[in-house]
C-alpha angles and dihedrals in degrees: 000000000000120000126199122195114199109198114203094181121100086218110084091192101037137111095285091057091045089056090050091050089052094047094045098039112154092005129111114239143156121236125213114191105205093207088066092061132073105234113165126207122273110283096028119109118193128159093233094056110128103194090109088064091055092047091048091052090049091052090051095050126085093203126033123197115191117195126193136170114225108255124172093356096305146044117325123266096250092059093040090053092054091049092049093049094053088075108105095001099071122042124229111277091008091132094048116153095030124116120225128200125187126212114194127169141159141170098255110358122177121223094252091054092054091046091051092052093047092047090055093049094046090052092047092051092047095047093055096040100255122142108241107224099184146268130278119200100174140020096268091054090046090052092052092047091049089072089064093058 
């Protein structure tokens, strides 16, 4: 089983990564730090855009873990940009058979913020055929979800 962790945080050693390390403890996985890739906004077309590399890695993986810090009451811009850019590039159900986990954390999130982020990720997973396995917002939730992997 191959596992891909997509880190939306600009901090490679921050809380989002710590949640991933808890969830993926004792498992082999590849990490993609979105801030290391050029991924332009929806509607822009530049030759050095690297979204296709992210999509290719997602297609190769059996399990996809997407991690985002909570910025401005929802998922971070790097993750949002990837979700937006899927439109038209990836067909509905093209990632069928894959499992997707969501890691979402913030300093002082309110319940509605967490629900909004999870709603978005559930819809994203469903649209592209992935099985949504749940969201972890702290280490204890990540530990419980780790048993599902």
